Structure formats: C-alpha cells, structure tokens
NUVOBA-185284 format. One record per residue: residue number from 1; x, y, z of N, C-alpha, C in turn; residue in one letter. Coordinates in steps of 0.02 Angstrom, whole numbers. Layout:
% residues N
<NUM, <X, Y, Z>, <X, Y, Z>, <X, Y, Z>, A>
...
This chain:
% residues 87
<1, <42, -59, 0>, <0, 0, 0>, <44, 63, 0>, X>
<2, <16, 116, -27>, <51, 179, -34>, <51, 218, 32>, X>
<3, <108, 248, 49>, <111, 292, 108>, <90, 362, 85>, X>
<4, <43, 392, 121>, <16, 457, 102>, <46, 513, 144>, X>
<5, <41, 576, 119>, <66, 634, 156>, <23, 648, 218>, X>
<6, <47, 692, 261>, <10, 711, 320>, <-57, 744, 301>, X>
<7, <-102, 750, 347>, <-171, 773, 334>, <-174, 838, 295>, X>
<8, <-134, 888, 312>, <-137, 952, 277>, <-117, 946, 204>, X>
<9, <-77, 896, 189>, <-55, 886, 120>, <-103, 842, 80>, X>
<10, <-158, 820, 110>, <-206, 778, 75>, <-246, 818, 24>, X>
<11, <-249, 884, 32>, <-287, 925, -14>, <-260, 917, -84>, X>
<12, <-305, 902, -131>, <-286, 891, -200>, <-272, 818, -217>, X>
<13, <-273, 773, -167>, <-259, 702, -179>, <-318, 669, -214>, X>
<14, <-304, 633, -268>, <-355, 594, -303>, <-371, 532, -263>, X>
<15, <-435, 520, -251>, <-458, 464, -210>, <-519, 431, -241>, X>
<16, <-538, 375, -212>, <-603, 344, -224>, <-636, 338, -156>, X>
<17, <-701, 353, -152>, <-736, 348, -88>, <-808, 327, -99>, X>
<18, <-837, 299, -48>, <-907, 279, -51>, <-918, 213, -16>, X>
<19, <-974, 181, -32>, <-990, 116, -4>, <-942, 64, -34>, X>
<20, <-924, 12, 4>, <-879, -39, -22>, <-906, -69, -88>, X>
<21, <-864, -69, -139>, <-883, -94, -204>, <-916, -43, -249>, X>
<22, <-931, 15, -222>, <-965, 68, -261>, <-928, 135, -254>, X>
<23, <-862, 132, -246>, <-823, 193, -236>, <-823, 236, -299>, X>
<24, <-825, 301, -290>, <-825, 349, -344>, <-760, 390, -343>, X>
<25, <-732, 406, -402>, <-671, 447, -403>, <-687, 518, -382>, X>
<26, <-641, 549, -347>, <-650, 618, -324>, <-582, 646, -305>, X>
<27, <-581, 707, -279>, <-519, 741, -258>, <-534, 772, -189>, X>
<28, <-489, 764, -142>, <-498, 794, -75>, <-489, 870, -81>, X>
<29, <-539, 907, -57>, <-538, 980, -59>, <-518, 1010, 8>, X>
<30, <-535, 977, 63>, <-519, 1003, 130>, <-525, 948, 181>, X>
<31, <-491, 956, 237>, <-496, 911, 295>, <-502, 954, 357>, X>
<32, <-554, 942, 396>, <-566, 980, 457>, <-572, 931, 515>, X>
<33, <-556, 954, 575>, <-559, 913, 635>, <-608, 946, 684>, X>
<34, <-654, 906, 710>, <-703, 931, 757>, <-692, 900, 826>, X>
<35, <-671, 941, 874>, <-659, 916, 941>, <-724, 892, 973>, X>
<36, <-779, 924, 957>, <-843, 906, 988>, <-863, 834, 973>, X>
<37, <-845, 809, 913>, <-863, 741, 894>, <-803, 694, 894>, X>
<38, <-743, 723, 895>, <-682, 683, 891>, <-672, 651, 822>, X>
<39, <-701, 682, 771>, <-699, 654, 704>, <-668, 703, 655>, X>
<40, <-638, 674, 603>, <-611, 713, 547>, <-665, 716, 494>, X>
<41, <-672, 774, 463>, <-722, 786, 410>, <-683, 797, 345>, X>
<42, <-692, 753, 297>, <-658, 757, 232>, <-708, 782, 181>, X>
<43, <-690, 838, 149>, <-734, 869, 99>, <-702, 859, 30>, X>
<44, <-743, 841, -19>, <-719, 826, -86>, <-738, 881, -135>, X>
<45, <-702, 885, -191>, <-716, 934, -244>, <-788, 928, -269>, X>
<46, <-816, 868, -268>, <-884, 856, -292>, <-937, 883, -244>, X>
<47, <-916, 912, -188>, <-959, 938, -134>, <-987, 883, -89>, X>
<48, <-969, 820, -101>, <-985, 768, -53>, <-936, 773, 5>, X>
<49, <-953, 742, 61>, <-908, 741, 118>, <-917, 676, 155>, X>
<50, <-870, 661, 199>, <-873, 602, 241>, <-840, 619, 307>, X>
<51, <-849, 576, 356>, <-816, 587, 421>, <-793, 521, 448>, X>
<52, <-738, 525, 487>, <-707, 465, 516>, <-670, 485, 579>, X>
<53, <-650, 436, 618>, <-611, 452, 678>, <-541, 474, 657>, X>
<54, <-506, 505, 702>, <-437, 525, 688>, <-393, 465, 678>, X>
<55, <-406, 410, 713>, <-368, 349, 703>, <-380, 320, 633>, X>
<56, <-441, 324, 608>, <-456, 301, 541>, <-422, 344, 488>, X>
<57, <-421, 411, 500>, <-385, 455, 454>, <-310, 439, 455>, X>
<58, <-283, 426, 513>, <-212, 407, 518>, <-199, 342, 481>, X>
<59, <-245, 295, 484>, <-238, 233, 447>, <-238, 246, 371>, X>
<60, <-281, 291, 348>, <-282, 310, 278>, <-216, 341, 257>, X>
<61, <-190, 386, 298>, <-126, 419, 283>, <-70, 368, 279>, X>
<62, <-70, 320, 326>, <-16, 270, 328>, <-22, 216, 275>, X>
<63, <-83, 195, 259>, <-91, 137, 215>, <-119, 153, 146>, X>
<64, <-149, 212, 137>, <-178, 229, 72>, <-248, 204, 63>, X>
<65, <-276, 170, 114>, <-345, 145, 110>, <-371, 134, 180>, X>
<66, <-435, 147, 190>, <-466, 135, 255>, <-540, 117, 244>, X>
<67, <-563, 68, 281>, <-635, 51, 285>, <-656, 78, 353>, X>
<68, <-710, 115, 355>, <-729, 149, 418>, <-804, 156, 423>, X>
<69, <-826, 174, 482>, <-897, 185, 496>, <-912, 260, 493>, X>
<70, <-947, 281, 441>, <-965, 351, 432>, <-1027, 366, 474>, X>
<71, <-1027, 422, 510>, <-1085, 443, 548>, <-1127, 491, 506>, X>
<72, <-1193, 485, 511>, <-1238, 531, 476>, <-1268, 579, 526>, X>
<73, <-1330, 570, 547>, <-1361, 617, 593>, <-1334, 612, 664>, X>
<74, <-1315, 552, 685>, <-1288, 544, 753>, <-1245, 481, 753>, X>
<75, <-1215, 466, 810>, <-1168, 409, 814>, <-1201, 341, 806>, X>
<76, <-1267, 337, 810>, <-1302, 274, 799>, <-1325, 265, 727>, X>
<77, <-1323, 320, 688>, <-1342, 319, 618>, <-1278, 316, 577>, X>
<78, <-1257, 255, 560>, <-1192, 245, 528>, <-1197, 203, 465>, X>
<79, <-1144, 203, 427>, <-1140, 161, 367>, <-1067, 146, 352>, X>
<80, <-1053, 87, 326>, <-985, 68, 308>, <-964, 106, 246>, X>
<81, <-904, 133, 247>, <-878, 172, 190>, <-804, 153, 179>, X>
<82, <-780, 172, 120>, <-710, 159, 101>, <-681, 224, 73>, X>
<83, <-619, 237, 90>, <-581, 292, 60>, <-513, 263, 41>, X>
<84, <-494, 271, -23>, <-429, 246, -44>, <-398, 292, -96>, X>
<85, <-332, 294, -95>, <-295, 334, -143>, <-307, 306, -212>, X>
<86, <-314, 350, -261>, <-327, 330, -330>, <-265, 346, -371>, X>
<87, <-220, 297, -376>, <-157, 308, -411>, <-169, 310, -485>, X>
C-alpha cells in the first residue's frame, strides 16, 4: 500500500470513496477536525463529504486505504464506507 502525506497535504489528492464496491473517483478539497465529535471531516471537490475518527484518518494516511464507519445524523446512524488513494 502507498504511504500518504500528512493530513494538511491531502488537499488535491485523487481518491475513491463511497460504499464498499461502489467507490467513486474524487479529489480531496479540505480536511477539518471537530473536537466536539472527535472526528475528521473530509470534503471533496464534488461537494460530497465524509467523516471518520482521527485513528481512521491516520490509517488512511499510513496505508492509502481505510474502511470505516461514517456517521450521519448521530453516532447510531452509521454506514460502512471506504476511502482509498486513486493512483
């Protein structure tokens, strides 16, 4: 797996994201961290976004791919998602 740059350098990175097996190509536009939820918020050029724990974001940076539980309205409303570098 590819080693990725630190979080601030993720902007502009080509990725695939979405439900497992249905990932769509996109580009990371911004990464924000929310202390209130303890989650990272990844925003894409397509105006879609996703959120994951800081540990999951660190796994993505280290490995180039992460399977994670995305939260929607609250922590009980979740769905499995994938984010991977698109070489």
